[in-house]
C-alpha positions in Angstrom: -34.7 25.2 14.5 -38.2 24.6 13.3 -39.2 21.0 12.0 -39.2 20.7 8.1 -41.2 17.8 7.1 -39.7 17.6 3.3 -36.1 17.3 4.6 -37.7 14.4 7.3 -39.2 12.8 4.2 -35.8 12.9 2.2 -33.9 11.9 5.3 -35.8 8.6 5.5 -34.5 8.1 1.9 -31.4 9.7 1.5 -27.8 7.6 1.9 -26.3 10.1 4.7 -23.0 9.7 5.4 -20.1 10.8 7.9 -16.9 11.8 6.3 -13.6 11.5 7.7 -11.6 13.9 5.3 -7.9 13.5 6.5 -5.1 14.6 5.0 -4.0 11.5 4.3 -7.1 8.9 3.7 -10.9 9.8 3.2 -13.3 7.5 4.9 -17.0 7.3 4.5 -19.3 6.1 7.0 -23.2 5.5 5.3 -26.0 5.4 7.7 -27.0 2.0 8.6 -24.2 0.6 6.6 -20.9 1.3 8.0 -17.8 2.1 6.7 -18.2 1.6 2.9 -14.9 3.9 1.5 -11.7 3.9 2.5 -9.2 5.6 -0.1 -6.3 7.6 0.1 -6.9 11.4 -0.4 -5.0 11.8 -3.4 -5.9 13.4 -6.9 -3.7 13.0 -10.1 -4.3 16.2 -12.2 -3.2 17.6 -15.4 -1.0 20.1 -14.9 -2.2 22.9 -17.1 -6.1 22.5 -17.0 -6.2 21.0 -13.4 -8.5 18.4 -14.6 -8.8 15.4 -12.4 -7.3 12.2 -14.2 -7.5 9.8 -11.4 -8.8 10.0 -7.6 -8.2 8.0 -4.6 -6.2 4.6 -4.6 -5.7 4.6 -8.4 -3.9 8.3 -7.9 -1.8 7.5 -5.3 -0.4 4.6 -7.5 1.0 7.1 -9.5 2.9 9.3 -7.0 6.2 9.7 -8.3 5.5 8.1 -11.6 3.8 10.7 -13.1 4.8 12.0 -17.0 5.8 15.7 -17.1 2.1 17.1 -17.7 0.4 15.2 -14.9 1.0 15.6 -11.0 -0.2 13.8 -8.0 -1.2 16.1 -5.0 -2.9 15.7 -1.9 -5.5 18.9 -1.8 -5.5 18.8 2.1 -2.8 20.1 4.0 -2.6 19.6 7.7 -6.2 18.7 7.9 -7.5 21.5 5.9 -8.1 22.5 2.5 -5.4 23.7 0.5 -6.6 23.2 -3.3 -10.7 24.1 -3.0 -11.5 22.9 -6.6 -9.9 19.9 -6.4 -11.2 18.8 -3.0 -14.5 19.4 -4.3 -13.7 16.9 -7.2 -12.7 14.5 -4.8 -15.7 14.8 -2.3 -18.1 14.5 -5.8 -16.1 11.6 -6.5 -16.5 9.5 -3.3 -20.0 10.7 -2.8 -20.7 9.5 -6.0 -19.1 6.4 -5.7 -21.3 5.8 -2.4 -24.7 6.3 -4.4 -23.3 3.9 -7.1 -24.0 1.4 -4.5 -27.7 1.8 -4.5 -29.9 0.3 -6.8 -32.7 2.9 -7.0 -32.3 6.8 -7.4 -32.1 8.5 -3.7 -31.8 11.9 -2.6 -28.9 14.3 -2.3 -27.6 13.2 1.1 -27.0 15.0 4.1 -22.9 14.8 5.2 -21.1 15.6 8.6 -17.6 16.1 8.0 -14.6 15.9 10.4 -12.6 19.2 11.0 -9.6 19.8 13.1 -10.7 21.9 16.4 -7.9 24.4 15.4 -9.4 25.2 12.3 -10.3 28.9 11.7 -13.5 30.0 10.5 -12.0 30.4 6.7 -11.1 27.0 6.8 -14.3 25.7 8.1 -16.4 27.7 5.4 -13.8 26.1 2.9 -14.9 22.8 4.1 -18.5 23.1 4.2 -18.8 25.0 0.8 -16.5 21.9 -0.8 -19.1 19.7 0.5 -22.3 21.1 -0.6 -20.7 21.9 -4.0 -20.1 18.3 -4.0 -23.6 17.6 -3.9 -24.8 17.4 -0.5 -28.3 18.4 0.4 -27.3 19.5 3.9 -23.7 20.1 5.4 -22.5 19.9 9.1 -19.4 20.2 10.2 -17.8 18.4 13.7 -14.6 18.7 15.3 -12.7 15.7 14.9 -11.8 14.8 18.8 -15.6 14.9 19.3 -16.4 12.3 16.3 -13.5 10.4 17.3 -14.4 10.2 20.8 -18.1 9.0 19.5 -16.7 6.6 17.4 -14.4 5.1 20.2 -17.8 4.7 22.2 -16.4 7.2 25.1 -19.5 8.3 27.2 -18.6 12.3 26.5 -21.9 12.9 27.5 -21.6 12.0 31.0 -20.3 14.2 34.0 -17.3 11.8 34.2 -14.6 13.0 32.3 -12.8 11.4 29.3 -9.9 12.2 26.8 -8.7 11.3 23.5 -5.8 11.6 21.3 -6.2 11.4 17.7 -3.3 11.1 15.7 -3.9 11.7 12.0 -1.8 12.2 8.9 -1.8 16.1 9.1 -2.8 16.9 12.9 -2.9 15.5 16.4 -6.0 16.5 18.1 -6.6 16.0 21.8 -9.6 16.7 23.8 -10.5 16.2 27.7 -14.6 16.0 27.6 -16.9 16.3 30.3 -20.9 17.0 30.1 -20.9 16.8 26.1 -18.5 19.5 26.2 -14.8 20.0 25.5 -13.0 21.1 28.9 -9.5 21.2 27.3 -8.0 20.8 23.7 -5.2 21.0 21.6 -4.5 20.9 18.1 -1.0 20.6 16.6 0.1 19.8 13.0 2.5 17.1 13.9 1.3 13.5 12.8 1.9 10.9 10.5 3.3 13.3 7.7 5.5 14.8 9.8 7.0 11.2 10.8 7.4 10.4 7.5 9.7 13.6 6.7 11.6 12.7 9.9 12.3 9.6 8.2 13.2 11.2 5.0 15.5 13.8 6.4 17.1 10.8 8.9 18.1 8.4 5.9 19.5 11.5 3.7 21.6 12.7 6.6 22.9 9.5 7.9 23.3 7.6 4.5 23.0 10.1 1.6 20.3 8.6 0.3 17.2 10.3 -0.8 13.8 8.3 -0.5 10.2 9.3 -1.6 7.2 9.6 0.5 5.7 6.1 0.2 8.8 4.3 0.8 9.1 6.6 4.1 5.3 5.5 4.9 6.1 1.9 4.5 9.2 2.0 6.6 7.4 3.6 9.5 4.9 1.1 8.9 7.2 -1.9 9.2 10.0 -0.2 11.7 8.5 2.7 13.2 8.1 2.6 17.2 7.8 5.0 20.0 9.3 2.5 22.8 11.9 0.1 22.6 10.7 -3.6 21.2 11.3 -6.9 22.5 12.7 -8.0 19.2 14.4 -5.2 16.8 13.6 -5.4 13.4 15.5 -4.4 9.9 14.6 -4.0 6.3 15.9 -2.7 3.3 15.5 0.8 2.0 15.9 1.6 -1.6 16.5 5.1 -3.1 18.9 7.6 -4.9 22.6 7.9 -3.6 22.9 11.9 -3.4 26.6 11.5 -4.1 27.1 9.5 -7.1 23.1 9.8 -8.6 22.9 6.3 -8.9 20.5 3.7 -6.9 21.4 2.3 -3.6 19.7 -0.2 -1.4 20.6 0.3 2.6 19.6 -1.8 5.6 18.2 0.0 8.4 16.7 -1.2 12.0 14.0 -0.2 14.1 16.4 1.4 16.5 17.3 3.9 14.0 13.8 4.5 12.8 12.7 5.2 16.5 15.4 7.8 16.9 14.2 9.6 13.8 10.7 9.7 14.9 11.4 10.7 18.4 11.3 14.5 17.9 7.8 14.2 17.0 6.9 11.8 19.2 8.3 13.9 22.0 5.9 16.9 20.7 2.9 14.8 21.0 4.0 13.7 24.5 4.7 16.9 26.0 1.2 18.3 24.3 -0.7 15.8 26.1 1.1 16.8 29.5 0.4 20.5 28.7 -3.5 19.5 28.2 -3.6 17.4 31.2 -1.8 20.2 33.4 -4.6 22.4 32.3 -7.1 19.8 33.2 -9.3 20.1 36.5 -8.6 17.9 39.4 -11.8 16.1 39.4 -11.5 15.0 35.9 -7.7 14.2 36.2 -9.2 11.6 39.0 -11.7 10.6 36.2 -8.9 9.8 33.7 -6.7 8.1 36.2 -9.6 5.5 36.6 -10.8 5.4 33.2 -7.3 6.2 31.1 -6.8 8.1 28.0 -8.1 6.7 24.4 -5.7 6.6 21.3 -7.5 7.0 17.6 -6.4 7.9 14.3 -3.8 6.1 12.2 -0.9 7.3 13.9 -2.2 5.5 17.2 -1.0 2.2 15.2 2.7 3.5 16.0 4.0 0.4 18.0 4.8 1.2 21.4 3.0 4.6 21.4 0.4 3.7 23.9 3.0 2.4 26.3 5.3 5.5 25.5 2.4 7.8 26.8 1.3 5.4 29.7 5.0 6.1 31.3 4.8 9.7 30.5 1.5 10.6 31.6 1.8 8.1 34.3 -2.0 6.8 33.7 -3.5 3.8 31.1 -3.4 4.6 27.7 -5.2 2.5 25.4 -6.0 2.1 21.6 -9.4 2.3 20.4 -11.0 -0.6 18.7 -10.4 0.1 14.8 -8.4 3.3 15.6 -8.4 4.6 12.0 -12.2 4.4 11.5 -13.1 6.4 14.9 -13.5 9.8 13.2 -15.8 8.3 10.1 -17.8 6.3 12.8 -18.6 9.1 15.2 -19.8 11.3 12.2 -22.0 8.7 10.9 -23.3 8.2 14.5 -24.3 11.8 14.7 -26.6 11.4 11.5 -28.2 8.6 13.5 -30.1 11.3 15.5 -29.6 14.5 14.1 -31.4 16.6 16.4 -30.5 15.2 19.6 -26.5 15.2 18.8 -26.6 18.8 17.5 -24.2 19.9 20.9 -21.5 18.2 19.3 -21.8 19.9 16.0 -19.3 22.8 15.4 -19.1 26.0 13.4 -21.4 26.4 10.5 -25.4 25.9 10.3 -26.6 23.8 7.6 -28.3 25.0 4.6 -31.1 23.2 2.9 -30.9 22.6 -0.8 
């Protein structure tokens, strides 16, 4: 592509940002500053007008507590946009918050956004259009496993093979890399959200107790595990008894929650096995030497690395600060956009 001196000049002054537009959380990385924003991907809207009333952490606090004329929603499902206008408003809000931190007016930013590797062309276009409409000067898309691998400092540009498993809120992304490209990839819509639903269903079926998404998430973070713990734990869960209709509290253990999560964990393990089964032998030899990297919020599930290590018969390790890997990787691409162009996916940028 031809060199554009105006874009180059604007690039010196704009707050270029990398965005991990996640189903559960949105993280923003500003070039030269690091992660500056990490907020839940929730928007509270007025039902009739669809007008946003609160975005991010403030909106998540309203979940399950809103009056009849207000609803708190997540405009992304399974890593892709389900509510275009609301996603645009959310992106505009987050980009605006980043620019509030600047003491002088700056040009509109160049933005790199992470997308699931299994996203369709229509889904890619929706993310691209929403980013441009939210105030980006130029928009770029990068597949989430690629961004996560860059953020985890994996040597994906080398001949030696490497592998990442990125477990987010809506999707689990797996990719095997060599020479800057993806050799094998998998994208499945089993991740943190599905685990929350597993817990809700388990407690409803076993205790006739209905709990909300926030309570299920709290239980997952407190008791969730994929491998037996040295010291099993318990916690109290509060909800509504489905028989009496009255409030009730029950005590559950980490053993029960591990049982509840086993189905989703098993799908992730089997998909990883399937990806490795398709990987060329030479790269398998590399992976046996360097191991498999885990990223994303789901990688923090206790014992998951140990479970995968046993099942895959190779070392599995968790990246440093795994929740921010995608955002950091997207930000790293902006450090030298022309050199890192081979990592971008989908639609070309359109200057504005």
